[in-house]
PDB file of N, CA, C, O and CB in Angstrom:
ATOM      1  N   SER A   1     -61.617   4.111 188.807  1.00  0.00           N
ATOM      2  CA  SER A   1     -61.332   3.103 187.800  1.00  0.00           C
ATOM      3  C   SER A   1     -62.577   2.275 187.477  1.00  0.00           C
ATOM      4  O   SER A   1     -62.785   1.905 186.321  1.00  0.00           O
ATOM      5  CB  SER A   1     -60.201   2.195 188.272  1.00  0.00           C
ATOM      6  N   VAL A   2     -63.401   1.981 188.476  1.00  0.00           N
ATOM      7  CA  VAL A   2     -64.637   1.209 188.245  1.00  0.00           C
ATOM      8  C   VAL A   2     -65.625   2.054 187.468  1.00  0.00           C
ATOM      9  O   VAL A   2     -66.334   1.543 186.600  1.00  0.00           O
ATOM     10  CB  VAL A   2     -65.268   0.740 189.587  1.00  0.00           C
ATOM     11  N   ILE A   3     -65.680   3.353 187.773  1.00  0.00           N
ATOM     12  CA  ILE A   3     -66.585   4.238 187.035  1.00  0.00           C
ATOM     13  C   ILE A   3     -66.148   4.374 185.575  1.00  0.00           C
ATOM     14  O   ILE A   3     -66.999   4.439 184.687  1.00  0.00           O
ATOM     15  CB  ILE A   3     -66.639   5.625 187.701  1.00  0.00           C
ATOM     16  N   GLN A   4     -64.849   4.418 185.311  1.00  0.00           N
ATOM     17  CA  GLN A   4     -64.362   4.461 183.951  1.00  0.00           C
ATOM     18  C   GLN A   4     -64.771   3.194 183.187  1.00  0.00           C
ATOM     19  O   GLN A   4     -65.110   3.253 182.005  1.00  0.00           O
ATOM     20  CB  GLN A   4     -62.841   4.631 183.941  1.00  0.00           C
ATOM     21  N   LEU A   5     -64.732   2.063 183.872  1.00  0.00           N
ATOM     22  CA  LEU A   5     -65.142   0.801 183.264  1.00  0.00           C
ATOM     23  C   LEU A   5     -66.612   0.829 182.882  1.00  0.00           C
ATOM     24  O   LEU A   5     -67.001   0.336 181.823  1.00  0.00           O
ATOM     25  CB  LEU A   5     -64.870  -0.360 184.213  1.00  0.00           C
ATOM     26  N   MET A   6     -67.433   1.418 183.766  1.00  0.00           N
ATOM     27  CA  MET A   6     -68.879   1.473 183.501  1.00  0.00           C
ATOM     28  C   MET A   6     -69.163   2.320 182.248  1.00  0.00           C
ATOM     29  O   MET A   6     -70.133   2.062 181.535  1.00  0.00           O
ATOM     30  CB  MET A   6     -69.637   2.059 184.733  1.00  0.00           C
ATOM     31  N   PHE A   7     -68.346   3.298 181.988  1.00  0.00           N
ATOM     32  CA  PHE A   7     -68.581   4.176 180.840  1.00  0.00           C
ATOM     33  C   PHE A   7     -67.703   3.837 179.644  1.00  0.00           C
ATOM     34  O   PHE A   7     -67.562   4.634 178.717  1.00  0.00           O
ATOM     35  CB  PHE A   7     -68.350   5.609 181.236  1.00  0.00           C
ATOM     36  N   SER A   8     -67.136   2.683 179.676  1.00  0.00           N
ATOM     37  CA  SER A   8     -66.390   2.274 178.470  1.00  0.00           C
ATOM     38  C   SER A   8     -67.355   2.063 177.321  1.00  0.00           C
ATOM     39  O   SER A   8     -68.559   1.916 177.532  1.00  0.00           O
ATOM     40  CB  SER A   8     -65.570   0.979 178.729  1.00  0.00           C
ATOM     41  N   LYS A   9     -66.844   2.047 176.139  1.00  0.00           N
ATOM     42  CA  LYS A   9     -67.705   2.001 174.938  1.00  0.00           C
ATOM     43  C   LYS A   9     -68.598   0.792 174.931  1.00  0.00           C
ATOM     44  O   LYS A   9     -69.771   0.914 174.579  1.00  0.00           O
ATOM     45  CB  LYS A   9     -66.866   2.005 173.677  1.00  0.00           C
ATOM     46  N   TYR A  10     -68.110  -0.357 175.299  1.00  0.00           N
ATOM     47  CA  TYR A  10     -68.916  -1.595 175.266  1.00  0.00           C
ATOM     48  C   TYR A  10     -70.008  -1.587 176.314  1.00  0.00           C
ATOM     49  O   TYR A  10     -71.151  -1.937 176.018  1.00  0.00           O
ATOM     50  CB  TYR A  10     -68.027  -2.816 175.472  1.00  0.00           C
ATOM     51  N   PHE A  11     -69.681  -1.198 177.523  1.00  0.00           N
ATOM     52  CA  PHE A  11     -70.646  -1.238 178.648  1.00  0.00           C
ATOM     53  C   PHE A  11     -71.789  -0.254 178.420  1.00  0.00           C
ATOM     54  O   PHE A  11     -72.956  -0.625 178.552  1.00  0.00           O
ATOM     55  CB  PHE A  11     -69.935  -0.914 179.991  1.00  0.00           C
ATOM     56  N   ALA A  12     -71.477   0.977 178.084  1.00  0.00           N
ATOM     57  CA  ALA A  12     -72.513   2.016 177.886  1.00  0.00           C
ATOM     58  C   ALA A  12     -73.398   1.705 176.700  1.00  0.00           C
ATOM     59  O   ALA A  12     -74.553   2.127 176.663  1.00  0.00           O
ATOM     60  CB  ALA A  12     -71.869   3.386 177.692  1.00  0.00           C
ATOM     61  N   GLN A  13     -72.875   0.974 175.730  1.00  0.00           N
ATOM     62  CA  GLN A  13     -73.645   0.648 174.554  1.00  0.00           C
ATOM     63  C   GLN A  13     -74.768  -0.369 174.860  1.00  0.00           C
ATOM     64  O   GLN A  13     -75.845  -0.287 174.270  1.00  0.00           O
ATOM     65  CB  GLN A  13     -72.719   0.106 173.477  1.00  0.00           C
ATOM     66  N   HIS A  14     -74.528  -1.302 175.758  1.00  0.00           N
ATOM     67  CA  HIS A  14     -75.492  -2.375 176.007  1.00  0.00           C
ATOM     68  C   HIS A  14     -76.418  -2.121 177.192  1.00  0.00           C
ATOM     69  O   HIS A  14     -77.530  -2.650 177.213  1.00  0.00           O
ATOM     70  CB  HIS A  14     -74.761  -3.653 176.229  1.00  0.00           C
ATOM     71  N   ILE A  15     -76.004  -1.340 178.167  1.00  0.00           N
ATOM     72  CA  ILE A  15     -76.843  -1.165 179.356  1.00  0.00           C
ATOM     73  C   ILE A  15     -77.511   0.180 179.381  1.00  0.00           C
ATOM     74  O   ILE A  15     -78.473   0.347 180.130  1.00  0.00           O
ATOM     75  CB  ILE A  15     -76.029  -1.341 180.607  1.00  0.00           C
ATOM     76  N   GLN A  16     -77.070   1.153 178.613  1.00  0.00           N
ATOM     77  CA  GLN A  16     -77.700   2.472 178.498  1.00  0.00           C
ATOM     78  C   GLN A  16     -77.610   3.277 179.803  1.00  0.00           C
ATOM     79  O   GLN A  16     -78.566   3.966 180.159  1.00  0.00           O
ATOM     80  CB  GLN A  16     -79.165   2.313 178.092  1.00  0.00           C
ATOM     81  N   VAL A  17     -76.523   3.206 180.494  1.00  0.00           N
ATOM     82  CA  VAL A  17     -76.306   4.024 181.705  1.00  0.00           C
ATOM     83  C   VAL A  17     -75.906   5.410 181.270  1.00  0.00           C
ATOM     84  O   VAL A  17     -74.945   5.572 180.518  1.00  0.00           O
ATOM     85  CB  VAL A  17     -75.214   3.401 182.644  1.00  0.00           C
ATOM     86  N   LYS A  18     -76.642   6.435 181.741  1.00  0.00           N
ATOM     87  CA  LYS A  18     -76.337   7.808 181.375  1.00  0.00           C
ATOM     88  C   LYS A  18     -75.364   8.451 182.362  1.00  0.00           C
ATOM     89  O   LYS A  18     -74.525   9.259 181.966  1.00  0.00           O
ATOM     90  CB  LYS A  18     -77.616   8.623 181.298  1.00  0.00           C
ATOM     91  N   GLY A  19     -75.468   8.105 183.618  1.00  0.00           N
ATOM     92  CA  GLY A  19     -74.604   8.730 184.610  1.00  0.00           C
ATOM     93  C   GLY A  19     -74.606   7.995 185.944  1.00  0.00           C
ATOM     94  O   GLY A  19     -75.501   7.206 186.245  1.00  0.00           O
ATOM     95  N   VAL A  20     -73.556   8.286 186.747  1.00  0.00           N
ATOM     96  CA  VAL A  20     -73.420   7.674 188.047  1.00  0.00           C
ATOM     97  C   VAL A  20     -72.976   8.753 189.018  1.00  0.00           C
ATOM     98  O   VAL A  20     -72.100   9.554 188.692  1.00  0.00           O
ATOM     99  CB  VAL A  20     -72.417   6.483 188.015  1.00  0.00           C
ATOM    100  N   LYS A  21     -73.568   8.789 190.213  1.00  0.00           N
ATOM    101  CA  LYS A  21     -73.185   9.717 191.236  1.00  0.00           C
ATOM    102  C   LYS A  21     -72.981   8.922 192.520  1.00  0.00           C
ATOM    103  O   LYS A  21     -73.862   8.164 192.928  1.00  0.00           O
ATOM    104  CB  LYS A  21     -74.247  10.838 191.410  1.00  0.00           C
ATOM    105  N   ILE A  22     -71.808   9.091 193.170  1.00  0.00           N
ATOM    106  CA  ILE A  22     -71.470   8.389 194.397  1.00  0.00           C
ATOM    107  C   ILE A  22     -71.122   9.436 195.458  1.00  0.00           C
ATOM    108  O   ILE A  22     -70.308  10.328 195.217  1.00  0.00           O
ATOM    109  CB  ILE A  22     -70.284   7.384 194.171  1.00  0.00           C
ATOM    110  N   GLN A  23     -71.747   9.318 196.632  1.00  0.00           N
ATOM    111  CA  GLN A  23     -71.466  10.233 197.732  1.00  0.00           C
ATOM    112  C   GLN A  23     -70.979   9.441 198.925  1.00  0.00           C
ATOM    113  O   GLN A  23     -71.629   8.486 199.351  1.00  0.00           O
ATOM    114  CB  GLN A  23     -72.713  11.064 198.102  1.00  0.00           C
ATOM    115  N   VAL A  24     -69.829   9.834 199.469  1.00  0.00           N
ATOM    116  CA  VAL A  24     -69.274   9.213 200.659  1.00  0.00           C
ATOM    117  C   VAL A  24     -69.196  10.302 201.745  1.00  0.00           C
ATOM    118  O   VAL A  24     -68.637  11.376 201.525  1.00  0.00           O
ATOM    119  CB  VAL A  24     -67.852   8.570 200.367  1.00  0.00           C
ATOM    120  N   LYS A  25     -69.771  10.000 202.922  1.00  0.00           N
ATOM    121  CA  LYS A  25     -69.867  11.012 203.939  1.00  0.00           C
ATOM    122  C   LYS A  25     -69.508  10.399 205.304  1.00  0.00           C
ATOM    123  O   LYS A  25     -70.011   9.337 205.672  1.00  0.00           O
ATOM    124  CB  LYS A  25     -71.284  11.630 203.957  1.00  0.00           C
ATOM    125  N   GLY A  26     -68.632  11.089 206.042  1.00  0.00           N
ATOM    126  CA  GLY A  26     -68.265  10.626 207.377  1.00  0.00           C
ATOM    127  C   GLY A  26     -66.837  11.029 207.708  1.00  0.00           C
ATOM    128  O   GLY A  26     -66.254  11.887 207.045  1.00  0.00           O
ATOM    129  N   ARG A  27     -66.286  10.410 208.727  1.00  0.00           N
ATOM    130  CA  ARG A  27     -64.917  10.687 209.143  1.00  0.00           C
ATOM    131  C   ARG A  27     -63.971   9.813 208.308  1.00  0.00           C
ATOM    132  O   ARG A  27     -63.723   8.653 208.636  1.00  0.00           O
ATOM    133  CB  ARG A  27     -64.729  10.422 210.679  1.00  0.00           C
ATOM    134  N   ILE A  28     -63.465  10.385 207.253  1.00  0.00           N
ATOM    135  CA  ILE A  28     -62.622   9.661 206.330  1.00  0.00           C
ATOM    136  C   ILE A  28     -61.157   9.825 206.757  1.00  0.00           C
ATOM    137  O   ILE A  28     -60.707  10.937 207.035  1.00  0.00           O
ATOM    138  CB  ILE A  28     -62.844  10.159 204.875  1.00  0.00           C
ATOM    139  N   ASN A  29     -60.416   8.708 206.807  1.00  0.00           N
ATOM    140  CA  ASN A  29     -58.996   8.658 207.203  1.00  0.00           C
ATOM    141  C   ASN A  29     -58.777   9.229 208.602  1.00  0.00           C
ATOM    142  O   ASN A  29     -57.718   9.797 208.870  1.00  0.00           O
ATOM    143  CB  ASN A  29     -58.134   9.427 206.192  1.00  0.00           C
ATOM    144  N   GLY A  30     -59.745   9.094 209.490  1.00  0.00           N
ATOM    145  CA  GLY A  30     -59.590   9.498 210.885  1.00  0.00           C
ATOM    146  C   GLY A  30     -59.593  10.974 211.113  1.00  0.00           C
ATOM    147  O   GLY A  30     -59.097  11.422 212.147  1.00  0.00           O
ATOM    148  N   SER A  31     -60.131  11.769 210.196  1.00  0.00           N
ATOM    149  CA  SER A  31     -60.167  13.199 210.375  1.00  0.00           C
ATOM    150  C   SER A  31     -61.075  13.568 211.558  1.00  0.00           C
ATOM    151  O   SER A  31     -61.959  12.790 211.916  1.00  0.00           O
ATOM    152  CB  SER A  31     -60.644  13.881 209.089  1.00  0.00           C
ATOM    153  N   ARG A  32     -60.871  14.735 212.164  1.00  0.00           N
ATOM    154  CA  ARG A  32     -61.634  15.146 213.318  1.00  0.00           C
ATOM    155  C   ARG A  32     -63.060  15.527 212.921  1.00  0.00           C
ATOM    156  O   ARG A  32     -63.994  15.343 213.702  1.00  0.00           O
ATOM    157  CB  ARG A  32     -60.944  16.311 214.016  1.00  0.00           C
ATOM    158  N   ARG A  33     -63.231  16.059 211.704  1.00  0.00           N
ATOM    159  CA  ARG A  33     -64.554  16.479 211.251  1.00  0.00           C
ATOM    160  C   ARG A  33     -65.024  15.554 210.144  1.00  0.00           C
ATOM    161  O   ARG A  33     -64.221  14.948 209.435  1.00  0.00           O
ATOM    162  CB  ARG A  33     -64.536  17.948 210.764  1.00  0.00           C
ATOM    163  N   LYS A  34     -66.353  15.455 210.006  1.00  0.00           N
ATOM    164  CA  LYS A  34     -66.860  14.637 208.900  1.00  0.00           C
ATOM    165  C   LYS A  34     -66.730  15.408 207.608  1.00  0.00           C
ATOM    166  O   LYS A  34     -66.807  16.637 207.594  1.00  0.00           O
ATOM    167  CB  LYS A  34     -68.331  14.223 209.136  1.00  0.00           C
ATOM    168  N   ARG A  35     -66.535  14.691 206.535  1.00  0.00           N
ATOM    169  CA  ARG A  35     -66.388  15.291 205.203  1.00  0.00           C
ATOM    170  C   ARG A  35     -67.311  14.578 204.232  1.00  0.00           C
ATOM    171  O   ARG A  35     -67.746  13.449 204.461  1.00  0.00           O
ATOM    172  CB  ARG A  35     -64.912  15.218 204.709  1.00  0.00           C
ATOM    173  N   THR A  36     -67.589  15.264 203.156  1.00  0.00           N
ATOM    174  CA  THR A  36     -68.434  14.717 202.085  1.00  0.00           C
ATOM    175  C   THR A  36     -67.635  14.730 200.775  1.00  0.00           C
ATOM    176  O   THR A  36     -67.154  15.778 200.342  1.00  0.00           O
ATOM    177  CB  THR A  36     -69.772  15.543 201.936  1.00  0.00           C
ATOM    178  N   TYR A  37     -67.504  13.584 200.167  1.00  0.00           N
ATOM    179  CA  TYR A  37     -66.866  13.468 198.850  1.00  0.00           C
ATOM    180  C   TYR A  37     -67.943  13.019 197.863  1.00  0.00           C
ATOM    181  O   TYR A  37     -68.696  12.085 198.138  1.00  0.00           O
ATOM    182  CB  TYR A  37     -65.644  12.452 198.874  1.00  0.00           C
ATOM    183  N   ILE A  38     -68.008  13.696 196.708  1.00  0.00           N
ATOM    184  CA  ILE A  38     -68.968  13.330 195.660  1.00  0.00           C
ATOM    185  C   ILE A  38     -68.202  13.046 194.400  1.00  0.00           C
ATOM    186  O   ILE A  38     -67.359  13.842 193.985  1.00  0.00           O
ATOM    187  CB  ILE A  38     -70.022  14.448 195.423  1.00  0.00           C
ATOM    188  N   ILE A  39     -68.487  11.911 193.780  1.00  0.00           N
ATOM    189  CA  ILE A  39     -67.893  11.515 192.512  1.00  0.00           C
ATOM    190  C   ILE A  39     -69.033  11.443 191.500  1.00  0.00           C
ATOM    191  O   ILE A  39     -70.027  10.747 191.708  1.00  0.00           O
ATOM    192  CB  ILE A  39     -67.120  10.134 192.627  1.00  0.00           C
ATOM    193  N   LYS A  40     -68.867  12.178 190.403  1.00  0.00           N
ATOM    194  CA  LYS A  40     -69.899  12.213 189.343  1.00  0.00           C
ATOM    195  C   LYS A  40     -69.248  11.811 188.028  1.00  0.00           C
ATOM    196  O   LYS A  40     -68.098  12.147 187.745  1.00  0.00           O
ATOM    197  CB  LYS A  40     -70.563  13.642 189.224  1.00  0.00           C
ATOM    198  N   LYS A  41     -70.016  11.091 187.248  1.00  0.00           N
ATOM    199  CA  LYS A  41     -69.563  10.715 185.890  1.00  0.00           C
ATOM    200  C   LYS A  41     -70.772  10.656 184.986  1.00  0.00           C
ATOM    201  O   LYS A  41     -71.746   9.970 185.297  1.00  0.00           O
ATOM    202  CB  LYS A  41     -68.804   9.338 185.889  1.00  0.00           C
ATOM    203  N   GLY A  42     -70.726  11.360 183.877  1.00  0.00           N
ATOM    204  CA  GLY A  42     -71.841  11.365 182.934  1.00  0.00           C
ATOM    205  C   GLY A  42     -72.933  12.328 183.330  1.00  0.00           C
ATOM    206  O   GLY A  42     -72.687  13.285 184.064  1.00  0.00           O
ATOM    207  N   GLN A  43     -74.124  12.086 182.855  1.00  0.00           N
ATOM    208  CA  GLN A  43     -75.296  12.934 183.134  1.00  0.00           C
ATOM    209  C   GLN A  43     -75.849  12.538 184.511  1.00  0.00           C
ATOM    210  O   GLN A  43     -76.301  11.408 184.698  1.00  0.00           O
ATOM    211  CB  GLN A  43     -76.408  12.779 182.005  1.00  0.00           C
ATOM    212  N   THR A  44     -75.813  13.472 185.475  1.00  0.00           N
ATOM    213  CA  THR A  44     -76.238  13.145 186.833  1.00  0.00           C
ATOM    214  C   THR A  44     -77.376  13.995 187.325  1.00  0.00           C
ATOM    215  O   THR A  44     -77.491  14.227 188.529  1.00  0.00           O
ATOM    216  CB  THR A  44     -75.097  13.278 187.765  1.00  0.00           C
ATOM    217  N   SER A  45     -78.225  14.470 186.433  1.00  0.00           N
ATOM    218  CA  SER A  45     -79.359  15.275 186.840  1.00  0.00           C
ATOM    219  C   SER A  45     -80.434  14.379 187.485  1.00  0.00           C
ATOM    220  O   SER A  45     -80.965  13.466 186.853  1.00  0.00           O
ATOM    221  CB  SER A  45     -79.937  16.045 185.628  1.00  0.00           C
ATOM    222  N   THR A  46     -80.731  14.666 188.742  1.00  0.00           N
ATOM    223  CA  THR A  46     -81.760  13.864 189.435  1.00  0.00           C
ATOM    224  C   THR A  46     -83.104  14.575 189.416  1.00  0.00           C
ATOM    225  O   THR A  46     -84.066  14.083 190.007  1.00  0.00           O
ATOM    226  CB  THR A  46     -81.339  13.580 190.894  1.00  0.00           C
ATOM    227  N   GLN A  47     -83.193  15.733 188.742  1.00  0.00           N
ATOM    228  CA  GLN A  47     -84.428  16.517 188.714  1.00  0.00           C
ATOM    229  C   GLN A  47     -85.269  16.257 187.462  1.00  0.00           C
ATOM    230  O   GLN A  47     -86.440  16.632 187.419  1.00  0.00           O
ATOM    231  CB  GLN A  47     -84.099  17.990 188.804  1.00  0.00           C
ATOM    232  N   ALA A  48     -84.696  15.631 186.465  1.00  0.00           N
ATOM    233  CA  ALA A  48     -85.419  15.402 185.182  1.00  0.00           C
ATOM    234  C   ALA A  48     -86.381  14.210 185.340  1.00  0.00           C
ATOM    235  O   ALA A  48     -86.059  13.199 185.964  1.00  0.00           O
ATOM    236  CB  ALA A  48     -84.397  15.130 183.995  1.00  0.00           C
ATOM    237  N   PHE A  49     -87.565  14.375 184.751  1.00  0.00           N
ATOM    238  CA  PHE A  49     -88.570  13.301 184.811  1.00  0.00           C
ATOM    239  C   PHE A  49     -88.356  12.243 183.736  1.00  0.00           C
ATOM    240  O   PHE A  49     -88.878  11.136 183.861  1.00  0.00           O
ATOM    241  CB  PHE A  49     -89.966  13.885 184.672  1.00  0.00           C
ATOM    242  N   ASN A  50     -87.602  12.551 182.683  1.00  0.00           N
ATOM    243  CA  ASN A  50     -87.438  11.571 181.605  1.00  0.00           C
ATOM    244  C   ASN A  50     -86.349  10.552 181.890  1.00  0.00           C
ATOM    245  O   ASN A  50     -86.153   9.633 181.095  1.00  0.00           O
ATOM    246  CB  ASN A  50     -87.131  12.275 180.315  1.00  0.00           C
ATOM    247  N   ASN A  51     -85.620  10.692 183.024  1.00  0.00           N
ATOM    248  CA  ASN A  51     -84.599   9.731 183.407  1.00  0.00           C
ATOM    249  C   ASN A  51     -85.112   8.786 184.485  1.00  0.00           C
ATOM    250  O   ASN A  51     -85.855   9.188 185.380  1.00  0.00           O
ATOM    251  CB  ASN A  51     -83.348  10.453 183.891  1.00  0.00           C
ATOM    252  N   GLU A  52     -84.711   7.546 184.387  1.00  0.00           N
ATOM    253  CA  GLU A  52     -85.031   6.590 185.454  1.00  0.00           C
ATOM    254  C   GLU A  52     -83.828   6.495 186.351  1.00  0.00           C
ATOM    255  O   GLU A  52     -82.699   6.412 185.867  1.00  0.00           O
ATOM    256  CB  GLU A  52     -85.423   5.181 184.887  1.00  0.00           C
ATOM    257  N   ILE A  53     -84.045   6.507 187.653  1.00  0.00           N
ATOM    258  CA  ILE A  53     -82.941   6.583 188.628  1.00  0.00           C
ATOM    259  C   ILE A  53     -83.055   5.404 189.602  1.00  0.00           C
ATOM    260  O   ILE A  53     -84.121   5.145 190.159  1.00  0.00           O
ATOM    261  CB  ILE A  53     -82.965   7.956 189.408  1.00  0.00           C
ATOM    262  N   SER A  54     -81.938   4.697 189.796  1.00  0.00           N
ATOM    263  CA  SER A  54     -81.841   3.693 190.828  1.00  0.00           C
ATOM    264  C   SER A  54     -80.969   4.254 191.932  1.00  0.00           C
ATOM    265  O   SER A  54     -79.923   4.843 191.660  1.00  0.00           O
ATOM    266  CB  SER A  54     -81.275   2.357 190.276  1.00  0.00           C
ATOM    267  N   TYR A  55     -81.399   4.073 193.202  1.00  0.00           N
ATOM    268  CA  TYR A  55     -80.717   4.668 194.355  1.00  0.00           C
ATOM    269  C   TYR A  55     -80.488   3.610 195.397  1.00  0.00           C
ATOM    270  O   TYR A  55     -81.353   2.771 195.647  1.00  0.00           O
ATOM    271  CB  TYR A  55     -81.524   5.839 194.947  1.00  0.00           C
ATOM    272  N   TYR A  56     -79.320   3.650 196.007  1.00  0.00           N
ATOM    273  CA  TYR A  56     -79.017   2.707 197.101  1.00  0.00           C
ATOM    274  C   TYR A  56     -78.198   3.427 198.162  1.00  0.00           C
ATOM    275  O   TYR A  56     -77.340   4.247 197.835  1.00  0.00           O
ATOM    276  CB  TYR A  56     -78.246   1.448 196.572  1.00  0.00           C
ATOM    277  N   GLN A  57     -78.456   3.130 199.413  1.00  0.00           N
ATOM    278  CA  GLN A  57     -77.750   3.730 200.522  1.00  0.00           C
ATOM    279  C   GLN A  57     -77.310   2.632 201.475  1.00  0.00           C
ATOM    280  O   GLN A  57     -78.076   1.714 201.766  1.00  0.00           O
ATOM    281  CB  GLN A  57     -78.630   4.773 201.241  1.00  0.00           C
ATOM    282  N   GLU A  58     -76.069   2.724 201.966  1.00  0.00           N
ATOM    283  CA  GLU A  58     -75.557   1.742 202.918  1.00  0.00           C
ATOM    284  C   GLU A  58     -74.627   2.444 203.880  1.00  0.00           C
ATOM    285  O   GLU A  58     -73.942   3.398 203.512  1.00  0.00           O
ATOM    286  CB  GLU A  58     -74.830   0.577 202.196  1.00  0.00           C
ATOM    287  N   ASP A  59     -74.603   1.972 205.110  1.00  0.00           N
ATOM    288  CA  ASP A  59     -73.708   2.461 206.146  1.00  0.00           C
ATOM    289  C   ASP A  59     -72.607   1.458 206.395  1.00  0.00           C
ATOM    290  O   ASP A  59     -72.824   0.248 206.324  1.00  0.00           O
ATOM    291  CB  ASP A  59     -74.471   2.747 207.438  1.00  0.00           C
ATOM    292  N   CYS A  60     -71.436   1.961 206.686  1.00  0.00           N
ATOM    293  CA  CYS A  60     -70.269   1.130 206.914  1.00  0.00           C
ATOM    294  C   CYS A  60     -69.643   1.527 208.262  1.00  0.00           C
ATOM    295  O   CYS A  60     -69.356   2.703 208.485  1.00  0.00           O
ATOM    296  CB  CYS A  60     -69.239   1.277 205.740  1.00  0.00           C
ATOM    297  N   LEU A  61     -69.437   0.586 209.131  1.00  0.00           N
ATOM    298  CA  LEU A  61     -68.823   0.848 210.422  1.00  0.00           C
ATOM    299  C   LEU A  61     -67.302   0.722 210.332  1.00  0.00           C
ATOM    300  O   LEU A  61     -66.780  -0.331 209.969  1.00  0.00           O
ATOM    301  CB  LEU A  61     -69.376  -0.112 211.482  1.00  0.00           C
ATOM    302  N   THR A  62     -66.601   1.800 210.662  1.00  0.00           N
ATOM    303  CA  THR A  62     -65.141   1.797 210.662  1.00  0.00           C
ATOM    304  C   THR A  62     -64.665   2.050 212.085  1.00  0.00           C
ATOM    305  O   THR A  62     -65.472   2.255 212.992  1.00  0.00           O
ATOM    306  CB  THR A  62     -64.567   2.868 209.676  1.00  0.00           C
ATOM    307  N   ILE A  63     -63.348   2.036 212.274  1.00  0.00           N
ATOM    308  CA  ILE A  63     -62.816   2.285 213.610  1.00  0.00           C
ATOM    309  C   ILE A  63     -62.978   3.761 213.994  1.00  0.00           C
ATOM    310  O   ILE A  63     -62.871   4.101 215.172  1.00  0.00           O
ATOM    311  CB  ILE A  63     -61.331   1.873 213.680  1.00  0.00           C
ATOM    312  N   PHE A  64     -63.230   4.625 213.035  1.00  0.00           N
ATOM    313  CA  PHE A  64     -63.403   6.055 213.297  1.00  0.00           C
ATOM    314  C   PHE A  64     -64.864   6.438 213.446  1.00  0.00           C
ATOM    315  O   PHE A  64     -65.150   7.563 213.857  1.00  0.00           O
ATOM    316  CB  PHE A  64     -62.777   6.869 212.185  1.00  0.00           C
ATOM    317  N   GLY A  65     -65.778   5.574 213.140  1.00  0.00           N
ATOM    318  CA  GLY A  65     -67.190   5.867 213.210  1.00  0.00           C
ATOM    319  C   GLY A  65     -67.940   5.300 212.019  1.00  0.00           C
ATOM    320  O   GLY A  65     -67.450   4.394 211.345  1.00  0.00           O
ATOM    321  N   ILE A  66     -69.131   5.832 211.757  1.00  0.00           N
ATOM    322  CA  ILE A  66     -69.959   5.332 210.655  1.00  0.00           C
ATOM    323  C   ILE A  66     -69.704   6.149 209.402  1.00  0.00           C
ATOM    324  O   ILE A  66     -69.658   7.379 209.439  1.00  0.00           O
ATOM    325  CB  ILE A  66     -71.458   5.375 211.027  1.00  0.00           C
ATOM    326  N   LEU A  67     -69.541   5.450 208.303  1.00  0.00           N
ATOM    327  CA  LEU A  67     -69.320   6.057 206.986  1.00  0.00           C
ATOM    328  C   LEU A  67     -70.540   5.755 206.120  1.00  0.00           C
ATOM    329  O   LEU A  67     -70.891   4.590 205.932  1.00  0.00           O
ATOM    330  CB  LEU A  67     -67.998   5.517 206.313  1.00  0.00           C
ATOM    331  N   GLY A  68     -71.187   6.791 205.593  1.00  0.00           N
ATOM    332  CA  GLY A  68     -72.361   6.598 204.757  1.00  0.00           C
ATOM    333  C   GLY A  68     -72.021   6.658 203.286  1.00  0.00           C
ATOM    334  O   GLY A  68     -71.289   7.545 202.847  1.00  0.00           O
ATOM    335  N   ILE A  69     -72.546   5.725 202.526  1.00  0.00           N
ATOM    336  CA  ILE A  69     -72.275   5.680 201.095  1.00  0.00           C
ATOM    337  C   ILE A  69     -73.620   5.647 200.346  1.00  0.00           C
ATOM    338  O   ILE A  69     -74.470   4.801 200.622  1.00  0.00           O
ATOM    339  CB  ILE A  69     -71.385   4.433 200.728  1.00  0.00           C
ATOM    340  N   LYS A  70     -73.797   6.571 199.406  1.00  0.00           N
ATOM    341  CA  LYS A  70     -74.995   6.629 198.610  1.00  0.00           C
ATOM    342  C   LYS A  70     -74.616   6.546 197.124  1.00  0.00           C
ATOM    343  O   LYS A  70     -73.630   7.145 196.694  1.00  0.00           O
ATOM    344  CB  LYS A  70     -75.791   7.921 198.918  1.00  0.00           C
ATOM    345  N   VAL A  71     -75.392   5.814 196.363  1.00  0.00           N
ATOM    346  CA  VAL A  71     -75.122   5.641 194.934  1.00  0.00           C
ATOM    347  C   VAL A  71     -76.401   5.876 194.123  1.00  0.00           C
ATOM    348  O   VAL A  71     -77.438   5.272 194.398  1.00  0.00           O
ATOM    349  CB  VAL A  71     -74.554   4.224 194.653  1.00  0.00           C
ATOM    350  N   TRP A  72     -76.316   6.750 193.130  1.00  0.00           N
ATOM    351  CA  TRP A  72     -77.393   6.990 192.190  1.00  0.00           C
ATOM    352  C   TRP A  72     -76.916   6.499 190.821  1.00  0.00           C
ATOM    353  O   TRP A  72     -75.804   6.818 190.401  1.00  0.00           O
ATOM    354  CB  TRP A  72     -77.800   8.513 192.154  1.00  0.00           C
ATOM    355  N   ILE A  73     -77.744   5.732 190.131  1.00  0.00           N
ATOM    356  CA  ILE A  73     -77.453   5.306 188.744  1.00  0.00           C
ATOM    357  C   ILE A  73     -78.599   5.838 187.883  1.00  0.00           C
ATOM    358  O   ILE A  73     -79.763   5.501 188.097  1.00  0.00           O
ATOM    359  CB  ILE A  73     -77.312   3.704 188.616  1.00  0.00           C
ATOM    360  N   ILE A  74     -78.254   6.658 186.927  1.00  0.00           N
ATOM    361  CA  ILE A  74     -79.215   7.288 186.040  1.00  0.00           C
ATOM    362  C   ILE A  74     -79.166   6.567 184.674  1.00  0.00           C
ATOM    363  O   ILE A  74     -78.098   6.444 184.073  1.00  0.00           O
ATOM    364  CB  ILE A  74     -78.913   8.827 185.889  1.00  0.00           C
ATOM    365  N   TYR A  75     -80.314   6.100 184.199  1.00  0.00           N
ATOM    366  CA  TYR A  75     -80.366   5.442 182.897  1.00  0.00           C
ATOM    367  C   TYR A  75     -81.663   5.728 182.236  1.00  0.00           C
ATOM    368  O   TYR A  75     -81.905   5.261 181.123  1.00  0.00           O
ATOM    369  CB  TYR A  75     -80.165   3.949 183.022  1.00  0.00           C
TER     370      TYR A  75
END
């Protein structure tokens, strides 16, 4: 829902965000094995030189272990 808000007509018109990629990795919902979930919206090519990319990584401590969250914003 937050990603849909970012790509609404008004928001994309003023900030020029081309795409967003979010990766969540770890033991989600207490599963025995770690899993990786990737959410992509818009143009998410990280290999192109003509795009500017902002990247942020953060770790979150849960009762099941550490959950890693990475966010790429392409504009």
